[in-house]
N, C-alpha and C positions, 0 to 999 in steps of 0.2 A: 504494500498501498502506502509504503514512502516512498518509494522511488517513480510512482503517478505522479503526487502530490504537485513536483516542481512541475511538471510536464500541462499539466492539467492547468494549477495557474498562469504559466506561461502565453498561453493557448486564449486564455480568458483576457489577458492582456492584449493580445496579439489581435483577437475578435473586434475585442473590445474598439481597439484604434481603426478599423476598418471599418467598422459598424456604423449605418448613421443612429443618432441617440434615439429615444422616444422620448414623447412633448412630455411635459409635466415640468416637475423643480427640476432645478440645476443639481447636473449632478457629476461630480468627474473621478475617474475610475485609471489608475495607473499601474503598468506593472514593472518595474525593474528588475533586473537579473545584471550579476556577472557571475561567468567563471574563469579563473586564472589560475596560470601554473608559474610558481617563483621559483624554479631550481636554487637561488640562494638561502629558503625557508627552513633551511633544516638546523636540528640542532641549539646548544645553547646561543647562538648569535641571535636569535630571533627576539624581539625586545620583551613579550610578554609571557611567552612557556615553551622552553622545550623538546616539548613533546607537538605542536604543530609541524606542521606539514609542505608540500609543495602546492598540492592540488586543493584547491578551496574555490567554494560556492555559495554565494549568499544570495535572498532574492526578496522585494519585498510587496505585496499585492495588498494597494490604498484604494479607497472607497471615500468621499467627501461629496456629503447632501447637502446643500443649501437652498431653504425655504425661507424666504421673507426672515423673519424675527429669527428662526429657527436653523440653526447648520450643524454639522456632525460627523464624524467618518471615523475610520478605526484601519491603520496598518499593521498586516500580520507577514511577520516576517521566517523565513525559514533558512537553514545554512545544511550543507550536504546533502539537500535534496539528491539532488542528481549530481553523480559522484565522475568528477572527469576522468580520475584512476582510483586504485587501490590504496592509494595513497592515501588518503585520507587525512582531514584538518582536524575531525573530533570523532571522538569513540564512537559515536552516534550521533543521527538525524535529529532536529530540533526544530519545532514547528512550535510558534506561539504570537500572540495579540501582543506585538508589538507596543504598537501606540492607541490606543482611542481617544476620541475626544467629542463632545458637546458644547454646543454654545449660544444662549440666549439674550438678545438685546432687546429692551422696552424702553424708549426715552434715554433715561439720563442714567439707569442700570444694565450692564453687561457682566452675565455669568457665566462660567466657564466652568468645567471638571473633564478630568480624565487627566491628559497628559498634555502640559504646556509649558513654554519657557516665558519667562520672565523676571523683573528685576527689581528692588529698589533703589530707588533716587538714581544715582551714576554705579550703581554697585555694591560700593562700599563693602554695606553688610550682604549683601544677599545678590547674587547675580549667577543664573541656572540658565543661562541661552543657549545656543547652537553655535558651535568654531569648526567650521568644514575643515577648514586649512589643517589643523593637526587632529581631525577626526574625531573631535568629542561632540556628543549629540546628546547631552544631557534633560531629562526634561523633569518636573514636578509631578507626583501620579496624587492629586487631590482635587482640589476645587479654588477659587478667584473669585474674587467681583471686584465689580468697580462703579464707581455712583459719584454723576457730576453734575453738582448743579449752581451754573451763576458761576460765584470764586472760591466755593468750594467742590476739593476733591477728595474721594477715599477710599480705600483698594486694604484691601485684607485677604489672607491664601494660606493655606496649610497644607500639607499632603506629605509626599517623604520622597528621597532621590538616591536614586541608585548608578552608580558607574556603569558605563556600555564598553565595559571590558570581559563581552563577552566570552574570549575565549578562555578564562580560566572558571568552571562551573562551579559553582557555591562560595565562589571566593571572593567574589565583589564585596567594595562596600556598600552600603547604605545608610540615611541619612531621618532622622525626622525633623520637616523646617513647618514654620510659622512666623506672618509676619505680617504688619500693618502701619498703612500711612497714612497719613494727611495731609494736604497743601492748601492752602487758603490765598488767595489773590488780596493782600491785604491794599494793593492800590494798582493801577492801570499800567499793566507789562511787570508789575513785580509780585513775586510771590514769597513767599515762608512754608515752610512745611517740614514733616518732624516723621519718624519711622523706628518702629520694633522688630525686631526678629528675634526668633530662636534657631539653633540648629544643636541635635543630639545624635550622637553618634546610635546608631542601631546594631550595625554589625559590622566588624574589622579584618580583614584579613588577617592570619598571624604573622606575616611579615609585617604588620603596621602599628601592631596591640601595644608595642611599648612607646608611638609617637599619637598613640590617639587622643584627641582633645576632648573628652565626654560633653558634658553638656554645656554651651556656651550661649549669652545673652547679649545683643547686641543693640544698640540705639545711636540713632544720627538724625542732626537738623539742618538744613540749608537754609538760604537766601540766596535770590535769584533775581535778574531782570535782564528786558530785551529790550531792547532799540530806546535808550535811555536820553535826550536831549538830539534826539535823532541817531545817532552813534556809538553808544554804548551798549554792551551785554556784560553781564558778571552772572557766577555761579560758587558761592562756597557751603563745602557740606564738611561737618565735623563729626568724628563717631569716636565712640567708646564700646569695647566687648570685656565682658566679663566670663571668666572659667569659674563655670560653680562648682564643677568637680577638681577638686584638690590633689584626688592619688592619681589623674592622668593629664595633668598640667603640660602645656608643649614644653620640650626641652629648652625654650629660651624662657618662659615663664616661671621654670624652676628654677633657672641661672641667677635670676632677678630677685626670685623668693616672690614674685607677685602674679596677683591671680587675674589681672587685670590688661588691656594692651589699647589701643588709640590710633586714628587714622581720619587723614585730613585731608581734603582736595580742594584747590580752584583756580578760580580762572576768572581773567579780564581779558576783554576783545574793544577794538577802537576800528569799527569801519564807515570811511566814507568817499564817495567814488568808485577808484578801482583798486582803491587802499584797504589791506587789511593787514591790523595786526595784533597781535597777542598774549600775552604773558599765561604761561599754567607755573601750579607748582602741586607739591605733593609731600605729604611725609607721614611713615607707619611708625607704631612703636609696638612688636610684639602683637598684630593683628593680621593675623592669617585666621580663618571659621573653615577652609579649601569650597568654601564656596563664595566666596568675592572675588569680583577680577577687578584685579584695580585698573581706575580712569585712565585717559589718554594721560600726554608727556612724555610720548612714544613706546608705550611699555611695550611693543613689539620687537623693541632692539634690547630690552631691559633683563635680567636676571629675574628669575622669577617669582624669587623671594619679596614676603612681603611682610618679613619680620622685623627691618630694621632698616631703611628706609628711606631719602629724602630725595627727594628730584624737583628743577626746576629747570622752565624753558623759553625761550622767546623766537615767535616765530613773524615772519613778515613775509605779503605777499601784494605783488600790482598785477593789476588788468589789462590788458591795453583791448580797446575796443574792434579795432579793426586794424593787422590782422586779431582775431580773437587766441592771443598768448596772453599767458600767465609766468610771469617769474615769482621768485620764493626761495625762503633762506630761514633756517633753525638751526639755533646754537639751544645747547642743552647742558645740565650742570648735573651728576647722580651720584650719590653715597650708599652704599648698601652694605649691609650687615652681613653677619655669618655666626650659626651657631653657638655657641660661647666662648663667642669671642668679641673682639674689639668691630670696628668698621673696617673693613681693608677692598672692596669694592668699592672703587672710586675712579671718576674720571671727567670725559666731556662725550657731548656726540654732537657735533655738524655736517649739515649738510643740505644742500640749496639744489636750485634746478630749476626747468623751463618745462612748459606744458604748449602744446601747442594746436587748435584744434581747426578743421577742415580751412588747411590751409592750402593756397591755390589751389580753392574744391575739390582737393584730393587728398589731402595728406592728412595726417594726424599725428605726430608725432611729441616724446615724451621722454628728457632724460636727468636725472639724479645721481647725482655722486658726494658722498658720503665721505667723513674722516673720523670713527672713534676710537676711543680710546681707556676704557673701562676693564680693568682689569686686575687681577687681585694682588700685583706685586708692582705698582709704578705705572707709568706709562707703556702700553701697551698699544698702537696706533697698528688700527686694521682701516682698513680703503676699502669702501661699497659702491659699484656702479652698478644702475637702471637703465634702462634704454630700450622703449617700445616707439613701434613704426608703422603704421597700418596705412597702406596706398591700394586707392582704388583705382582702378583703370579702368574699368568701365563701370554699368550702375551693377554688373553681375559681377563680375571678375576682380577678386581682391588679393595682396600680399601683408602678410602680418610677420611681424621680425618683434622678437625679445630675446635681451642678453643681461644676462648678470653676472659681475664678476666679484669677489670679497678674495682680499689675499691679504698677509698679514706682512708688517712694513717695520719689524724690530730687527735689529743686527742683530745675531747670534741666537736667536730665536727659533723653534722649528718651525722652515717658513710652509706655506703653503697658499696656492693659489689657485682659489677653485671658480671656473667661470661656465656659464652655461648656453647658449646659443636655439633658439627656436624658431624655426621659419612653418608658415603655413597659407597652403595657396588654397583660396574659398571661390566656387563657383553660386552664389544664391538661386534657389535657394536647393540645391541638389546635396552639396557635404564640402569636406573638404580634405586635404592629403597634408600631412603634418610631419617632421622630425627634429629632434632635441641630441644638440653634441652637447656631451659634460665632460669640462679637462678637471683632471684631481691627480695633481701629484702624489697622494699620499692612497691611493686604493689599491696599489698593487704593491703591498709593504707586508709582510708578515705572513699569514695564513691566507688572506684574500684571495679570493679566487678570477678575480680581473685580468686578464690578459695584457692590459694595458692600461696608461693613465686615460684614455681616451672611451668613453660611454657614450651608445649610440641607440636610439631609438626611433619608431617611426609608427605611423598608426593611417587610418583611414576612417573616415565618419560620413556617413550615409543618413542623409536627412530624409523620415518621411512626410505623413500628414498630420494635422492639429500635432506638432511640435516631439510624434515620436524621432528615435534615431537610433541607428545599431552603430558602434564604435568597435575596431578591431585594431590593438596595436602590440608588438614587443618590442624585446632590445635590451637593453641594461640599463638600467637606472641606480645612482649612486644613493646611498641610504643614510640616516643620519638623525640627528636633531633639527625638529622643526618645527618653530616656534612664532605663537600670533595671539595678540590680547591678552599678552600675560602670560598664557598659556604653551606648556613644551609637550611634543611629544616625540621617542624616539622612532625610527621607521627604517625596517631593515633595506640591505642593498636588494635589489630586484634586477631576475633573468629570466626571461622567458616570456609567455606571450598573456593576450588579457580581452574577453569579450565583453561589452557592456550592449544592453540593450535597454529601450525605454519604450514603452508605447502605450501612449496613452488615448481616452475617450476624447471625443471631440465635443471639449462641454458646452451646454448652451442654458 
């Protein structure tokens, strides 16, 4: 029976994409299938579980119904229904109701239940949001209410959160969460907000039990305003966290004999004509509840610790009207703590560049150059270059080029120079052909199975009706740490092939 389920869901998705929809409420049905063979995903080098093997198969069948004030849907996810080879990912097949949700809207009130993403304020005390760049797809399973009437807005939520490392059965961590916030517009364009949240560890993998934080309660207040005097925007939020279980205080709190932490974030912007100037500042002290996402201030380039962090940044840009050209410059200074040690991570991050849109009626171009010097011991220069070019030859044909380069510049250190070049030729609406070349002088060291410093991959995407597509690719891709939005994940090196399909029913 298990072997027939993937074929059934795949056929349902394909049929839904090709068939004409029945009259009635708005319905959106889609099916996603991923089949891949990673020849390098064997043994302890895989970041999640040494039992993982090369052959992997995942799929999801989703349906969403929308009828006026009511909407709802679900996602069924299966792993290894269809096994590309005997070398399986898991010991047995798995079928689960991965996501389910319902939503009701009536006037000023919005209620939803099931699985949902949300945050409180800017995310200092609770942030459960999707982050595709690091394969993070956490949700709260519970309920949420929002009510807004004139100047007052109320928001309440409660439920549980489970991480999505499903490759380790019965070992993922779960939290119970609740939150309440209120916001009042006390003057035109100005708001005052307050919020509180609780997070409680329900289950903890054995490897993390020594670092579990137990139950903690946090509160924050913010003051914000927009378009003051026609040119100024501001936002400031201050938060506090209390660790209520002294037996499982996080290590930084134990070291300081304190069960409290604090966090703060502020931004001030001025805009007029084509000018935008912005200043950002943030500060964390023993403030990591595992479910808060640090606000901006270039969080993508920082280390992920939120225990002992200070950051400040100045950003400026100017937009020309003709041509549509934007030039920008950012300069930041960061200092970050380490467990049981004084502050040792410190340095600056400076970058600048430009964006050109619709130049000569056929070109989009973006270029950024940066220098980062954040390291454990002293200055550690690291150069980063990003460039992207889109050229539209005709109304149907286009060429996309993307280039990224990262290298260190410190004499005497272990050198590296990683760069990627991706080219894509697209023909609308049929699809595209793409290829990527990656260079890394360190990939051929030790027991790494790569035969050269150059890694090549390529693929083709075929677009079908109603947003459906089929994508097949293969080759070699560099592994390593990927960070986005203050979150990081270690991805394995890849060598093999991958098939991705997405079939979607026309939505009416």
